[in-house]
C-alpha positions in Angstrom: 40.5 58.4 27.3 39.8 57.9 30.9 37.0 58.1 33.4 37.4 61.7 34.1 37.2 63.0 30.5 34.2 65.1 29.6 32.9 65.3 26.0 30.8 68.0 24.4 27.8 66.9 22.5 29.7 67.6 19.3 32.6 65.4 20.3 30.2 62.6 21.5 28.6 62.8 18.1 32.0 62.5 16.3 33.1 59.5 18.4 29.8 57.5 18.2 28.5 58.6 14.8 25.1 59.6 16.4 23.8 62.8 15.1 23.8 65.8 17.5 19.9 66.2 17.3 19.6 62.4 18.3 21.9 62.8 21.3 19.9 66.0 22.3 16.7 63.9 22.1 18.3 61.1 24.1 19.4 63.6 26.7 16.0 65.2 26.9 14.2 61.8 27.3 16.9 60.4 29.9 18.2 57.7 27.7 21.8 59.2 27.8 21.8 62.0 30.4 24.6 64.5 30.4 27.1 64.5 33.2 27.1 68.1 33.7 27.5 71.4 31.8 30.3 73.7 30.8 30.7 77.2 32.3 28.9 78.3 29.1 26.1 76.1 29.8 26.8 73.3 27.2 26.1 69.7 27.9 29.0 67.5 28.9 29.2 63.7 28.9 31.4 61.3 30.6 32.7 57.8 29.5 29.7 56.0 30.9 27.4 58.2 28.8 29.6 57.5 25.7 29.3 53.7 26.3 25.5 54.0 26.9 25.2 56.1 23.7 27.1 53.4 21.7 25.0 50.5 23.1 21.8 52.6 22.4 22.9 53.1 18.8 23.6 49.4 18.4 20.3 48.3 19.8 18.4 50.8 17.8 20.2 49.7 14.6 19.1 46.2 15.4 15.6 47.4 15.5 14.8 47.6 19.1 12.2 50.3 20.2 13.4 53.2 22.3 11.5 52.1 25.3 13.2 48.7 25.3 16.5 50.3 24.7 16.0 52.5 27.7 15.1 49.5 30.0 18.2 47.7 28.9 20.4 50.8 29.6 18.7 51.2 33.0 19.4 47.5 33.7 15.7 46.8 34.5 15.7 44.4 31.5 18.2 41.7 30.7 20.0 42.5 27.4 19.8 38.7 26.5 16.1 38.6 27.3 15.5 41.7 25.2 17.5 40.2 22.3 15.6 36.9 22.4 12.2 38.6 22.2 13.4 41.0 19.4 14.9 38.1 17.4 11.4 36.4 17.4 9.9 39.7 16.3 12.4 39.9 13.5 11.7 36.3 12.5 8.0 37.3 12.1 9.0 40.3 10.0 11.2 38.1 7.9 8.5 35.6 7.2 6.0 38.5 6.4 8.5 40.0 3.9 9.2 36.7 2.3 5.5 36.0 1.9 5.0 39.4 0.4 7.8 38.8 -2.1 6.2 35.5 -3.0 2.8 37.1 -3.7 4.4 39.9 -5.8 6.4 37.3 -7.8 3.2 35.3 -8.3 1.3 38.3 -9.4 4.3 39.2 -11.9 4.5 35.7 -13.3 0.8 35.1 -13.7 -0.2 38.6 -14.9 -2.9 38.6 -12.2 -5.9 40.9 -12.3 -6.4 43.4 -9.5 -9.2 41.2 -8.1 -7.0 38.1 -8.1 -4.1 40.0 -6.6 -6.3 41.3 -3.8 -7.7 37.7 -3.2 -4.1 36.3 -3.2 -2.9 38.9 -0.6 -5.9 38.5 1.7 -5.5 34.7 1.7 -1.8 34.6 2.3 -2.1 37.0 5.1 -4.1 34.5 7.2 -2.2 33.3 10.0 -1.4 29.6 10.5 -4.1 29.3 13.1 -6.7 31.0 10.8 -5.7 28.7 8.0 -6.1 25.6 10.3 -9.5 27.1 11.3 -10.6 27.0 7.7 -9.6 23.3 7.3 -11.3 22.5 10.6 -14.5 24.2 9.5 -14.3 22.3 6.2 -13.8 19.0 8.0 -16.6 19.5 10.5 -19.0 20.5 7.7 -18.0 17.6 5.4 -18.1 14.9 8.1 -20.9 16.0 10.5 -23.6 13.8 8.9 -24.5 10.2 9.5 -22.8 7.7 7.5 -19.5 9.5 6.9 -16.3 7.6 7.2 -14.3 8.5 10.3 -11.0 7.3 8.6 -11.6 9.8 5.7 -12.3 12.6 8.3 -9.1 11.9 10.1 -7.1 11.6 6.9 -8.4 15.1 5.6 -7.5 16.6 9.1 -4.1 14.9 9.3 -3.1 15.9 5.8 -4.1 19.6 6.2 -2.6 22.2 3.9 0.4 24.1 5.4 1.4 27.1 3.3 5.3 27.5 3.9 6.7 30.6 5.0 8.4 31.3 1.6 5.8 29.7 -0.8 6.5 29.3 -4.5 4.3 30.9 -7.1 2.6 27.4 -7.7 1.9 27.0 -4.0 0.3 30.4 -3.7 -1.9 29.7 -6.7 -2.7 26.3 -5.3 -3.6 27.8 -1.8 -5.9 30.4 -3.3 -7.8 27.8 -5.3 -7.9 25.4 -2.3 -9.2 28.2 0.0 -12.1 28.7 -2.3 -12.8 24.9 -2.3 -12.8 24.9 1.5 -15.8 27.3 1.6 -17.6 25.4 -1.2 -20.7 23.5 0.2 -20.9 21.2 -2.7 -17.4 20.1 -2.3 -17.9 19.5 1.5 -20.9 17.3 0.7 -18.8 15.3 -1.8 -15.9 15.0 0.5 -18.3 13.7 3.2 -19.6 11.0 0.7 -16.0 9.8 -0.1 -14.8 6.8 1.9 -11.2 6.8 3.0 -10.5 3.6 1.2 -6.7 4.0 1.0 -6.3 6.0 4.2 -3.5 4.5 6.4 -3.0 1.9 3.6 -6.5 0.5 3.7 -7.0 -1.4 0.2 -10.1 -1.8 -1.9 -11.9 -5.1 -1.3 -10.9 -6.2 -4.7 -7.3 -5.5 -4.0 -7.5 -7.7 -0.8 -9.2 -10.5 -2.6 -6.9 -10.5 -5.6 -3.7 -10.1 -3.7 -0.8 -7.6 -3.8 0.9 -9.1 -6.8 -2.1 -8.9 -9.1 -3.0 -5.5 -7.8 0.5 -4.2 -8.6 0.5 -5.8 -12.0 -2.9 -4.1 -12.7 -1.5 -0.8 -11.7 1.7 -1.2 -13.8 -0.2 -2.2 -16.9 -2.6 0.6 -16.7 0.0 3.2 -15.9 1.8 1.9 -19.1 -1.2 2.4 -21.1 -1.9 5.8 -19.8 1.6 6.9 -20.4 1.4 5.5 -24.0 -1.8 7.8 -24.5 -4.0 4.7 -25.1 -7.6 5.7 -24.7 -9.6 3.4 -22.4 -12.2 3.0 -25.1 -9.7 2.5 -27.9 -9.1 -0.8 -29.8 -5.6 -0.8 -28.4 -7.0 -1.1 -24.9 -9.0 -4.3 -25.5 -6.2 -6.8 -25.2 -5.0 -5.4 -21.8 -8.6 -5.4 -20.5 -9.1 -8.9 -21.6 -5.9 -10.1 -20.1 -6.8 -8.4 -16.7 -10.3 -9.9 -16.7 -8.8 -13.4 -17.3 -6.3 -13.0 -14.5 -8.7 -11.8 -12.0 -11.2 -14.6 -12.9 -8.5 -17.3 -12.5 -7.4 -15.8 -9.1 -11.0 -15.6 -7.9 -12.0 -19.0 -9.4 -14.6 -17.4 -11.6 -15.5 -17.6 -15.3 -14.4 -14.6 -17.3 -17.9 -13.9 -18.7 -19.7 -10.7 -19.1 -21.4 -11.1 -15.7 -18.0 -11.4 -14.0 -16.6 -8.4 -15.9 -19.6 -6.4 -14.8 -18.9 -7.4 -11.2 -15.2 -6.5 -11.6 -16.1 -3.2 -12.9 -18.3 -2.3 -10.0 -15.4 -3.4 -7.6 -13.0 -1.0 -9.3 -15.6 1.8 -9.4 -15.1 1.9 -5.6 -11.6 3.3 -6.3 -12.7 6.1 -8.8 -12.3 9.3 -6.9 -14.8 12.1 -7.2 -13.2 14.7 -9.6 -13.7 17.5 -7.1 -12.3 15.5 -4.3 -9.3 14.5 -6.4 -8.8 18.2 -7.2 -8.8 18.9 -3.5 -6.0 16.4 -2.8 -3.9 17.6 -5.7 -4.1 21.1 -4.4 -3.1 19.9 -0.9 -0.1 18.1 -2.5 1.0 21.3 -4.2 0.5 23.6 -1.2 2.5 21.2 1.0 5.1 20.6 -1.6 4.5 16.8 -1.5 5.8 14.6 -4.3 3.2 12.9 -6.3 4.1 9.3 -5.8 3.3 6.7 -8.6 0.8 4.8 -6.2 -1.1 8.0 -5.7 -1.9 8.4 -9.3 -5.5 7.3 -10.0 -5.5 4.4 -12.5 -8.9 3.0 -11.8 -10.9 5.6 -13.7 -9.0 4.5 -16.8 -9.6 0.9 -15.9 -13.3 1.2 -15.2 -13.8 3.2 -18.6 -11.9 0.5 -20.3 -13.9 -2.4 -18.7 -17.1 -0.7 -19.9 -15.6 -0.2 -23.3 -15.0 -2.4 -26.4 -15.4 -6.2 -26.5 -15.9 -9.0 -24.0 -13.2 -11.2 -22.7 -13.0 -14.7 -24.1 -13.2 -17.7 -21.9 -10.3 -19.7 -21.0 
């Protein structure tokens, strides 16, 4: 093969693997122009045309559109720049396909109805910007009134749900439910009434007064009771409640009488989350793939119910 060799369209097709009809199309559109014609009028191509055709085939197989391929061949567009742009486009396509696969798997695993399938598809098709706008609208609606907690607003905004490019079935289900909550006016109102309390590590007032050691002891004891399936109003809960009341009374230099127990109950009630607000955060954790840490598990609802349950503490 040398620079003076001319190839018929059939020979060019055999050497490059490009169909004859495609080479004719490329010739007619100027992508790979023939060098000349044979005495019988057949198109002939030189080595440069063969190399252009091989590059055109490679770029087309990589998914580049024909207009871009022609610009690269004509050297009006740098191949590296074209490749970079196309790689980004391919990344978008890959993310889209992965998301579609996740939705299909969710439909298959959940046995979704046609209505649920349509809803899942619509909500997962939202762009990252559109999902952020949903959260921003939710935050603005929840915390636009007077008396709302700026720390709670900042916490909700900072911990926005971010659906990953390849979500699990559970993450898709959580996102669909969460998206419905974001548009619920009642949830917005409840979120707006919820102080941040633990945002950025801010403790409850009773936790500050009692100290870290007693607070951690309380959490540990209540967690163990919950894991043992002890109901807060059961007889088995009474000794734990009496013990905790006495400990807090000693620490705060108070008598462990019914009045103190009632006061202590009200202090812990400040740590009882609204069930709907708690559901919101659980869904955010699932969408974001966050691990539920032990100190995020609510123990104060159990404790408040126990404090309002059986018996009263004995005095020391």
